[in-house]
C-alpha positions as CSV (number, residue, x, y, z in Angstrom):
1,X,0.0,0.0,0.0
2,X,1.4,3.4,-1.0
3,X,1.0,6.2,1.6
4,X,0.7,9.8,0.6
5,X,3.1,12.3,2.1
6,X,0.4,13.8,4.5
7,X,-0.5,10.3,5.9
8,X,3.2,9.3,6.3
9,X,4.0,12.5,8.3
10,X,1.0,11.9,10.6
11,X,2.1,8.3,11.3
12,X,5.7,9.3,11.9
13,X,4.6,12.1,14.2
14,X,2.4,9.8,16.3
15,X,5.2,7.2,16.6
16,X,7.6,9.8,18.0
17,X,5.2,11.3,20.6
18,X,6.0,8.7,23.4
19,X,9.7,9.2,23.0
20,X,9.4,13.0,23.1
21,X,7.0,12.8,26.1
22,X,9.5,10.6,28.0
23,X,12.4,12.8,27.2
24,X,10.4,15.9,28.2
25,X,9.4,14.2,31.5
26,X,13.1,13.5,32.4
27,X,14.2,16.9,31.3
28,X,11.6,18.6,33.5
29,X,12.2,16.4,36.5
30,X,12.1,17.4,39.3
31,X,9.4,20.0,39.4
32,X,8.7,19.8,43.2
33,X,10.6,18.6,46.4
34,X,12.0,15.1,46.5
35,X,12.0,13.0,49.7
36,X,15.0,10.9,50.7
37,X,13.9,8.3,53.2
38,X,16.5,7.2,55.7
39,X,15.7,4.2,58.0
40,X,17.7,5.4,61.0
41,X,17.8,8.5,63.3
42,X,19.5,11.7,62.3
43,X,23.2,11.8,62.8
44,X,24.0,8.2,61.7
45,X,26.2,7.2,58.8
46,X,23.4,6.8,56.2
47,X,21.8,10.1,57.4
48,X,25.1,12.0,57.0
49,X,25.6,10.6,53.5
50,X,22.0,11.3,52.5
51,X,22.3,15.0,53.6
52,X,25.6,15.4,51.8
53,X,24.3,14.1,48.5
54,X,20.9,15.6,49.0
55,X,22.4,19.1,49.4
56,X,24.4,18.7,46.1
57,X,21.3,17.5,44.2
58,X,19.2,20.4,45.6
59,X,21.8,22.8,44.4
60,X,22.2,21.3,40.9
61,X,18.6,20.3,40.1
62,X,16.8,23.3,41.5
63,X,14.4,21.6,43.9
64,X,14.8,20.6,47.6
65,X,15.9,17.0,48.3
66,X,14.6,16.6,51.8
67,X,15.9,13.9,54.1
68,X,13.2,12.2,56.1
69,X,14.2,9.9,59.0
70,X,11.9,7.0,59.6
71,X,13.7,4.7,62.1
72,X,12.3,1.3,63.1
73,X,12.9,-2.4,62.7
74,X,16.5,-2.0,61.4
75,X,15.1,0.3,58.6
76,X,12.3,-2.1,57.5
77,X,9.7,0.5,58.4
78,X,11.4,3.0,56.0
79,X,11.8,0.4,53.2
80,X,8.1,-0.6,53.4
81,X,7.1,3.1,53.2
82,X,9.2,3.6,50.0
83,X,7.8,0.4,48.4
84,X,4.3,1.7,48.9
85,X,5.1,5.2,47.6
86,X,4.2,6.4,44.1
87,X,6.7,5.4,41.5
88,X,7.2,8.9,40.2
89,X,10.8,9.8,41.3
90,X,9.8,11.9,44.2
91,X,10.5,9.3,46.9
92,X,14.1,7.9,47.2
93,X,15.4,5.4,49.7
94,X,18.9,5.1,51.2
95,X,19.6,1.4,50.6
96,X,22.3,0.0,52.8
97,X,24.0,-3.3,53.9
98,X,21.4,-3.5,56.6
99,X,18.7,-4.0,54.0
100,X,20.7,-6.8,52.3
101,X,21.0,-8.5,55.7
102,X,17.3,-8.0,56.6
103,X,16.2,-9.8,53.4
104,X,17.2,-13.1,55.1
105,X,17.2,-12.1,58.8
106,X,13.5,-11.3,58.8
107,X,11.4,-14.0,57.3
108,X,8.0,-12.2,57.3
109,X,8.8,-9.0,55.4
110,X,6.0,-7.7,53.2
111,X,8.4,-6.7,50.4
112,X,11.4,-8.1,48.6
113,X,14.4,-5.7,48.4
114,X,15.7,-6.9,45.0
115,X,12.2,-7.1,43.4
116,X,10.5,-4.0,44.9
117,X,13.3,-1.4,45.1
118,X,14.6,-0.1,41.8
119,X,18.4,0.6,42.0
120,X,19.4,4.2,41.2
121,X,23.1,4.1,42.1
122,X,25.7,3.5,44.8
123,X,27.2,6.3,46.9
124,X,30.0,4.9,49.1
125,X,31.4,2.0,51.0
126,X,32.7,2.3,54.5
127,X,34.9,-0.3,56.1
128,X,34.3,-1.9,59.4
129,X,37.4,-1.9,61.5
130,X,38.6,-4.8,63.6
131,X,39.6,-3.2,66.9
132,X,40.6,-4.4,70.3
133,X,40.9,-3.0,73.8
134,X,44.6,-2.0,74.3
135,X,44.8,-4.6,77.1
136,X,44.6,-7.3,74.5
137,X,48.2,-8.3,73.8
138,X,47.7,-8.9,70.1
139,X,49.0,-6.1,67.8
140,X,48.4,-7.8,64.5
141,X,45.7,-10.0,63.0
142,X,47.9,-13.1,63.0
143,X,48.8,-12.5,66.7
144,X,45.1,-12.0,67.5
145,X,44.1,-15.3,65.8
146,X,46.9,-17.1,67.7
147,X,45.8,-15.5,71.0
148,X,42.2,-16.5,70.4
149,X,43.0,-20.1,69.6
150,X,45.1,-20.3,72.7
151,X,42.1,-19.0,74.7
152,X,39.0,-20.6,73.2
153,X,35.7,-19.1,74.4
154,X,37.4,-16.6,76.6
155,X,37.3,-13.5,74.3
156,X,34.1,-11.5,74.1
157,X,33.1,-9.9,70.8
158,X,30.9,-6.8,71.0
159,X,28.3,-5.7,68.4
160,X,25.4,-3.3,68.2
161,X,22.9,-6.1,68.2
162,X,22.1,-9.5,66.6
163,X,22.1,-9.3,62.8
164,X,23.9,-6.0,62.5
165,X,26.7,-5.6,60.0
166,X,29.3,-5.6,62.8
167,X,27.9,-8.8,64.2
168,X,27.9,-10.6,60.8
169,X,31.4,-9.3,60.1
170,X,32.6,-10.9,63.3
171,X,30.8,-14.1,62.5
172,X,32.4,-14.2,59.1
173,X,35.8,-13.7,60.8
174,X,35.1,-16.5,63.2
175,X,34.0,-18.8,60.3
176,X,37.1,-18.1,58.2
177,X,39.6,-18.5,61.1
178,X,37.9,-21.3,63.1
179,X,38.3,-19.4,66.3
180,X,35.8,-19.4,69.2
181,X,34.6,-16.1,70.6
182,X,31.5,-15.2,72.6
183,X,29.2,-12.7,70.9
184,X,27.9,-10.0,73.2
185,X,25.2,-7.9,71.6
186,X,24.6,-4.4,72.8
187,X,21.7,-2.1,72.1
188,X,23.5,0.0,69.5
189,X,27.1,0.8,68.5
190,X,27.5,3.5,71.2
191,X,27.0,1.2,74.2
192,X,29.1,-1.5,72.5
193,X,32.0,1.0,72.1
194,X,31.7,1.9,75.8
195,X,32.0,-1.7,76.7
196,X,35.0,-2.2,74.5
197,X,36.8,0.9,75.8
198,X,36.0,-0.2,79.4
199,X,37.4,-3.6,78.9
200,X,34.1,-5.6,79.4
201,X,34.6,-7.0,75.9
202,X,37.9,-7.4,74.0
203,X,37.2,-7.0,70.3
204,X,34.7,-5.4,67.9
205,X,34.1,-5.0,64.2
206,X,32.7,-1.5,64.2
207,X,31.8,0.9,61.4
208,X,34.8,3.1,61.0
209,X,33.2,6.5,61.3
210,X,32.0,5.9,64.9
211,X,35.4,4.4,66.1
212,X,38.0,6.4,64.2
213,X,38.4,9.2,66.8
214,X,38.8,6.6,69.6
215,X,41.5,4.9,67.5
216,X,43.3,8.1,66.9
217,X,43.1,9.0,70.6
218,X,44.7,5.6,71.5
219,X,41.6,4.3,73.4
220,X,41.3,1.5,70.9
221,X,43.8,-0.4,68.8
222,X,42.9,-1.0,65.1
223,X,44.2,-4.3,63.7
224,X,42.6,-4.2,60.2
225,X,39.9,-2.7,58.1
226,X,37.4,-5.1,56.4
227,X,37.3,-3.7,52.9
228,X,39.6,-5.3,50.2
229,X,41.9,-2.4,50.3
230,X,43.2,0.0,53.0
231,X,41.2,3.0,54.0
232,X,42.6,6.5,53.4
233,X,41.3,7.4,56.9
234,X,43.6,4.8,58.4
235,X,46.4,4.4,55.9
236,X,48.7,2.5,58.2
237,X,46.1,-0.1,59.1
238,X,46.2,-3.2,56.8
239,X,43.1,-4.9,55.2
240,X,41.9,-8.2,56.6
241,X,42.1,-9.7,53.2
242,X,45.9,-9.4,53.5
243,X,45.7,-12.2,56.0
244,X,42.3,-13.8,55.0
245,X,42.1,-13.8,51.2
246,X,38.7,-12.9,50.0
247,X,37.5,-11.3,53.3
248,X,35.3,-8.4,52.6
249,X,32.6,-6.8,54.7
250,X,31.6,-3.2,54.6
251,X,28.9,-0.7,55.3
252,X,27.6,0.8,52.1
253,X,24.9,3.1,50.9
254,X,23.2,4.0,47.7
255,X,19.9,5.3,46.4
256,X,16.9,3.2,45.4
257,X,13.3,4.1,44.3
258,X,10.0,2.3,44.2
259,X,9.9,-0.3,41.4
260,X,8.4,1.0,38.1
261,X,9.9,4.5,38.6
262,X,10.4,5.7,35.0
263,X,13.7,4.7,33.6
264,X,14.3,8.2,32.3
265,X,14.1,9.6,35.8
266,X,16.3,6.8,37.2
267,X,18.9,7.5,34.6
268,X,18.8,11.3,35.2
269,X,19.2,10.7,39.0
270,X,22.1,8.3,38.4
271,X,23.8,10.8,36.1
272,X,23.5,13.5,38.7
273,X,24.5,11.2,41.5
274,X,27.7,10.2,39.7
275,X,28.4,13.9,39.0
276,X,28.1,14.6,42.7
277,X,30.5,11.7,43.5
278,X,33.1,13.1,41.0
279,X,33.0,16.5,42.8
280,X,36.3,17.2,44.6
281,X,34.7,18.5,47.7
282,X,32.2,15.6,47.9
283,X,35.0,13.1,47.5
284,X,37.1,14.8,50.2
285,X,34.1,14.8,52.6
286,X,33.3,11.1,52.0
287,X,37.0,10.3,52.5
288,X,37.0,12.0,55.8
289,X,34.2,9.6,56.9
290,X,36.3,6.7,55.7
291,X,34.2,6.2,52.6
292,X,35.2,4.7,49.3
293,X,33.3,6.0,46.3
294,X,30.7,3.5,45.0
295,X,29.8,5.0,41.6
296,X,28.3,3.3,38.5
297,X,25.1,2.7,36.7
298,X,21.7,1.5,38.0
299,X,22.3,-2.0,36.7
300,X,25.7,-2.2,38.3
301,X,24.3,-1.1,41.7
302,X,21.5,-3.6,41.3
303,X,23.9,-6.4,40.8
304,X,25.9,-5.2,43.8
305,X,22.8,-5.2,46.1
306,X,21.8,-8.7,44.8
307,X,25.3,-10.1,45.5
308,X,25.4,-8.6,49.0
309,X,21.9,-10.0,49.7
310,X,23.0,-13.5,48.7
311,X,26.4,-13.2,50.5
312,X,24.9,-12.3,53.9
313,X,22.0,-14.6,53.4
314,X,24.3,-17.6,53.1
315,X,26.1,-16.6,56.4
316,X,22.8,-16.0,58.3
317,X,21.5,-19.4,57.3
318,X,24.8,-21.1,58.0
319,X,25.1,-19.6,61.5
320,X,21.4,-19.6,62.2
321,X,21.2,-15.9,63.3
322,X,17.9,-14.6,64.5
323,X,16.8,-11.0,65.1
324,X,16.5,-9.8,68.7
């Protein structure tokens, strides 16, 4: 069938409308304030990161990116609120290692992290730090392992609670070294640090930002960081993988959104997020917190979250960890 010029132009114009509409939507976004939901109280690591990046996005996208703290159930309350929010790009979620852990730790969640949260992009990884009370005679990781094997069941390992990243980091260390330590869960990292400094417990695998000043002041001795490479914040402290090949356990954070959020908006947010992470002042601020930049595309961050969920799920099932 031969089409006249007028009919052909009408058909071509109609075919191009969805693409133009999608592009226009992405170019116009955002036209109103965007909420960034954090599953923990103000002042924590995820909150600090959200406010840093949110401030940059507010400045560069012309609309407020407002951090909203919704603590509860190890951030499950916040995650569920995001899952139930409109998929329009105006609700973002700070996804962290806690969410990857919770996917297996809690067996009655009303959502699936990998299925129901669309990845936007990573922000940063923060090492845990293996640290001991100065009264412990070990000054290196091999010395600590030898000391623990010579004193089975006599060393107490603090954490901020069952199922926290510091608890699972310690369990991974125990599993890879075959040593026997007693887990002592506290109600939060602050009380656990107090117990470690006071000598009630001997070792802890804490998130670096909350421990670094105690290490610098000599109140605690850092033996290793738990990322695959050294941290710029503690350049003289080795990585645990130097002694236990393949060991990696870190706190991390990135942005997610409700599933079915338009891909054009996801891509725009990812582009702006990566621009923020390339900014010299942002990089310096994250480095001060012990952070390692976790940039990349949405698909890359999605694979990272899925791998972390599977990794910690295997350990939780193997050790039979239950929430408090």
